[in-house]
C-alpha positions in Angstrom: 25.8 340.9 185.7 23.1 338.9 187.6 19.3 339.3 186.9 19.0 341.7 189.9 21.8 344.1 188.9 20.8 347.4 187.3 23.2 349.9 185.7 21.8 353.1 185.0 23.3 355.1 182.2 23.8 358.7 182.1 21.4 360.7 180.1 22.6 362.6 176.9 22.0 366.0 176.8 21.5 367.8 173.7 23.9 370.8 173.1 22.4 372.9 170.5 23.4 376.5 169.3 19.7 377.5 168.7 17.4 379.3 171.3 14.3 377.4 172.7 11.5 378.7 173.9 11.5 376.6 177.3 14.1 377.0 180.1 14.4 373.3 180.6 17.3 370.9 179.7 16.7 368.9 176.6 17.7 365.1 176.4 18.3 362.8 173.9 16.0 359.7 174.5 17.2 356.3 174.7 15.5 354.3 171.4 15.3 350.7 170.6 14.6 350.1 166.9 13.2 346.4 166.1 12.7 345.3 162.2 10.6 342.3 161.2 9.2 341.0 157.7 7.1 344.3 157.4 8.2 347.1 159.7 10.7 349.1 161.6 9.4 349.5 165.4 10.8 352.3 167.1 10.7 352.8 171.3 11.9 355.7 172.8 12.0 356.2 176.8 10.8 359.6 177.8 10.2 359.5 181.5 7.7 362.1 183.0 6.4 362.7 179.4 2.6 362.6 179.0 0.7 361.4 176.3 -0.7 364.7 175.3 3.0 366.1 175.4 4.7 364.1 172.6 5.2 365.4 168.9 6.0 363.0 166.4 6.7 364.8 163.0 8.0 363.5 159.4 9.4 366.4 157.2 12.0 365.9 154.2 12.6 362.4 155.1 13.6 363.3 158.5 11.2 361.9 161.7 11.5 364.0 164.8 10.3 362.9 168.0 9.8 365.5 170.9 8.6 365.0 174.3 7.7 368.0 176.8 7.8 367.3 180.5 5.5 369.5 182.9 8.2 370.8 185.1 5.5 372.3 187.4 4.9 368.9 188.7 8.3 368.5 190.1 8.7 372.2 191.9 9.4 371.9 195.5 10.4 368.3 195.3 13.7 367.0 197.3 14.6 363.8 195.7 16.1 361.3 197.9 17.5 359.1 194.8 16.9 359.6 191.2 17.6 357.7 188.2 17.3 360.6 185.5 17.3 364.4 185.4 14.1 366.3 184.8 14.1 367.6 181.2 12.5 367.5 177.6 13.3 365.4 175.0 14.3 365.6 171.3 15.6 363.0 168.9 15.5 362.9 164.6 16.4 360.1 162.3 17.1 360.4 158.5 15.2 357.7 156.8 16.4 356.2 153.7 14.8 356.0 150.3 13.5 352.3 151.3 11.6 353.5 153.9 7.6 354.0 152.6 6.9 357.1 154.8 3.4 357.0 153.6 2.7 354.0 156.1 4.2 355.7 159.1 1.8 355.5 162.2 2.7 356.3 165.8 1.3 355.0 169.2 1.9 355.7 172.8 1.6 353.6 175.7 2.7 354.2 179.6 
């Protein structure tokens, strides 16, 4: 693959047997996890999600990330080409006993 070639990956849609309060598709965001001497860094890709619509929760050693897309912004659009479908995002991670959950913090960048 040359530096200019891009390969689009298909989004993984979550299949759930539970009821959502929204009528939009829900996807599992792609996540990169990096580790250094002092921390784990998690980067989640959630296209179309604004900073105010991200929720990060930790309960019972499960880290849950959710991103809600404002679908009204896309009403009436007819895409010529699209890299991703419009939808919300959810992803959960079970944390091992070696993770100090009291030191977890989150930031968001565009």
